[in-house]
N, C-alpha and C positions, 0 to 999 in steps of 0.2 A: 058220512062215510069218507074215509081218506081215499085219495087216488090209489090205483093199484100198483104204484111204483114203490118198491122196497129194496133197500140194500141190506142183505143178510150177512152178518159177520160170523164166521165159523171159528169159535175158540179153539177147537181141536186142531184146525189147520194152523193157527198161530203157534200153538204148542209144538206141533210137528216140525214147522219150519225153524223154530228156535232150536229144537233138538238136532236138526240137520246142521245148523251153524255150529253147534257145540261139537258135533261129530267131525266136522271139517277141520276145526282148530281145537282139539281136545285139551290142550295145555293152557289155553287162554281163557280169561274171564270175559264175560259178555256185557257190553253196554248195548242194550236194545234201544234203537233210535225210535222215538215216539213223537218227533216234531210234527207240526202241521196236523194236530189232532190225530196222531198216530196214522199219518198218511191217509187221513179220511176215515179211518176205521173206528175212531172213538177212543179217548183216553181210558175210560173205564174198561172197555173190552180189551184193550192192549194190556192194561195192568193185570187182568186176569189171565190172558193168553201168555203173557211173558212173566208169570209169577216165578219161574225158575231162572230168570236172568239174574245176573249179579248186580246190575244197576240199570237205570233208565237214563237216556240222554235226550235233550230237547233244547229249545232256545226261548220258549215263551214262559215268562216268569209267572203269569197267572195260572198257566197249566201246571207248572211245577208245584205251586201251592195246592192246586186241586188234587194232585197225586198224593201229596202228604196227607191232606185232609181226608182222602179216600182210604188211607191206611197203608200206603207204600212206605216201608221203613228202611229199605235198602238204599244204597247211594243213588243220588240224582246229579247228573252233570249238565251244566248250562253251557251249551256249545258255542255261543257267541259272547259269553261272559256278561259282565255288568255293563249296563248302558248309562247308569248314573249311581250316585252314592246310595240312593234308596234301595237299589238292588242288592248292594252289599249287606244292608240290614236285613233284607229278606233272606239272603243266603245264610246269614248268621242265625236268624230265628228258626229257619226250617232245615238247617243242616245240609245245604246245597254246596256242591263243588262247582268251581268256576274255571272257565278258560280265560287266559290272558293272552291277547294277540296284538296289542299295540301299546305305545308308551302312555297314553292317557289313562289306560286302565292301571298301569303301574303307579302313576301319580295318585289316582283315586284310592288305591289301597293304602298308600303311604299317608295320605291326608286323613283317612278315616280309620286308621289302625286303632286308635284309642276308644272308638265307639263300638267295637266288636267284642262280644263276650267270650269268644273262643277263636283260635286260629282257623282259617279257612284252607281247605285243600285246594291247590291251584294246579292247573294244567297249562303248560307253556305250548302255545300253538306255533309251529315252525313252518315257514313258507319254503317249501322245497321245489317251487316252480309253478304251482297252480296260480299264484299271484292274486289271491282273493284276501285271505286273512293270514296273519302270522308274521313273526319276526324272521328276518333273513338269517341264513345259517351263521353268518359272521357275528350276529348279535346275541346268539343264544347263551354263550358263556357269561356275558355281562348281565343279561336279563336274569339268569339264574342267580347270580351273585346278589343282584339288587333285591330279588324276592327273598332269598335266604336271610338277608339282613333285616327283614321286616318281622316284627313280633306277631303280626296278625296273620302270617302265612304258616300253614302247617306242612303237610306233605306236598311235594312238588313232583308232578309227572310231566311227560312229554308226549306230544301228538303231532301228526301231520295228516294231510288228506291227499289221496291219490287222484290224479286227474284222468288217467287212462289205464286203470288196473286191468281192464278187460282186453287191452290191446298191447301186446308185448312189442309190436313193431313201431309204436308211436315214438316220436323223438323224445318226448318226456314220458318215458314208461315207468312203471312202478319200481323196477330194479334200480333205475337211476335215482328216483326220489328216495328210495330206502337207503341207498348209499350216502346221499347227501344228509339225510336225517341222522344216520348212524355217526357220521363224522362230526355233525354239529353237537351231539350230546356226549361225545367221547370224554370219559373221565368224570361224568356227572352221575349222581346217584338219583334214581327215580324210575318209576314204572313207565312203560311206553305203550302207546295205542296208535296203530297205523292202518288197520284194515277195514275198509268199507265192505259192502256186499261183494263187489267184484274181487276185492283183495282176499276175502274169506274163501271164495270159491276157486280162484285162479292162482293164488300165491300162498299155498300152504307152507312153503319153505321159509317164508318171512315170519319168524317167530315174534310174538309180542305178548305182553302181560295181559292186554285187553284188546278185543276186537269190537268194531262198531257197525254191525250189520244193520241195514235199513230195509230197502225195498224187498230183499229176499225173504225177510220175515213175514211179509204180507203175500207171498206167493208169486211174485213177479221176478223176471230175470233182470240182472244188471247189465246184460249184454244182448246181442242179437240171438243168442242161443235160446232154445225153448226151455222155459222154466220146468216143464215136466221132465226133461232130460236130467235135471239136477235133483229130481224128487220133490220139488216144491209143490205145495198145495195152495190153490186159490183161497184166500181168506175172506174175500168179498165177492158176493154174487149179486149183481144188479138185475132185478127182474121186474117185469111189468106184464101187461096184457094187451091184446088187440081190443081197441075200443070202437072201431068202425071198419067197414070194408067198402071199398069203392071199386067199381068195375069200369075200367077205361076202355075206350075204343081207339083204334089206330088214329093218331093225330091229337088225342087228348093229352093235356099236360096236368101236372099236379104240383101244388105248393108254391111258395114265394119264388118269384123270378121265372117260374115255368121252366126250370132247368131240366126237368125230365119230361120228355115227350114220347108217348107210347108209339111204337112202330107196329104193334099188333095188339089184339085184345089182351088186356093185362089186369089181373086181380091184385088189388093193393090193400095191404093191411096197415091201418093207422094205429100207432103205438103211443101210449101215454108216457112219453119221456122226451125231453127237449133240452136245449142248452141252458134253460133256467134251472134244470135239475143237475147239470154238470156234464151232460153228454156233449161232445165237441161239435160245435156248429160247422166246423170245417171238415167233418168226416166226409170222405170221398164216396161217390157212388160205388157200390160193390162191397162196402164195409160189411162184414158178416154179422148176422143177428140170428139167434136161435128162436124159431117159432115152433112150439109143440115138438121140440127136440130135433127139428130139421133146420139146416142152414139156409138162409135166404139173404139176398143182397139188399142193402140200403139203396133207396132211390129217392130222387128229389132232395130238396134242401131241408136240413134239420131246422125246425122252428123252435120258438121259445118253450112250447109245451108238448110238442108232438114230433114224431118222425114217421117215415113211411117206408115200407118194404114191399118187394115183389113176392107175392104168395101164389102166383099163377100155378105153380107146381103142387100146391097143397089145397086141393079142392075140398078136403074134409075140414079145413080150418074155418072156425066161425068166430064171431065176436066173443070175447072172453078167453080165447086161447092164451096159454102161458107163453111168455117171451123172456128170454135171457139176453141181456145186452152184453154182459161179460161175466166171467166167473166159472161156476161149475159147468163143464162141457164146452166152454168157449173161452180160451185163455185171454186174459186182458192184454197181454203183450201183442197178440195177433190183432185185436181190435185197435190197439194204439198204432201199430205199424200201418194198418190200412187207413188210419186217420191222420197220418203224418205227424204223430206225436209219440210220447212215451207213456208207459204205464203209470209212472209217478204222477203225471199231470191228471190222468183220468181218475186215479184214486183220490187225489187231493181236491179235485174240482167238484165232488159231490156236494150239493148245496143242502142247507138246513131243512128245506121243505120236503126232502126225500125221507120217508119213513125208515127208521133203522130197526132191525130185528137182530137178535143174537141167537146163534145156534150153538148149543153147548155140547 
């Protein structure tokens, strides 16, 4: 028998969140971002949930091949581009579009042009201040000309990435980045893609041919705002069960480091879930957990396989009671905030030993 820890992926929620992104930016096509195993939700589930997307985007080449072999026929965009010449051959074989963000990738294309069977569609990544990937705005015109001169390059598009789309007061806000981006591509022909999840939700005035929503598609907020307020639905519910109950007396401690010491009689539920499953070891005392539909606080230190909660107020709860760590009834954003992290990390951290289930 497997452990009672299950991550259930709700395909209807994925579909609904994609529809919400479409409604927010109805004139744009959608690159649904499925990197990091679809934010921990599974590529195959994402492919089904995002069947209505116009394309999928990710950065893992083996995952892109899996998508094609699983039957995805629409465009696939490789967000970090080619890492070596072998990747260009994969792009050629599987019909993948690539991002170009530095000179070595330009050289790679030029040196391997004759080995490709058909021109590749290329997206120029423009650095508008985030300073991770991309050509500076003063380089864009020359990079475009260099790509246009290559016989192995087909359609050329343009993209950038917002650093603070959820915060208009930031020194580097989305409006400033959009202005820099627009000036960099002035006079050049090609589609544009600028909006991440925060851009989709907070900057509907910034029109683009394509948007690239990520975390919102999985039911989490890209900001401190409540995902429910946007109408987003949780696509992953991590659930387990109480596997033991301990009755502490005043002065008793529990778990590694004895970080929790009872100041009164305390009934403790032991849950089958720990940091080896992806639950954050650094989760603070008080992080909410749902036990039999009731919120209770995390106590003690999260261990490799178990965590503990105070169920003193739930005298009816016995071994086997259902537990929800996040998802339906307990927003992942709230758990993340209480654990001093973000929902992205919680989703992506779910480990392979956690059983996956799909809710259609």
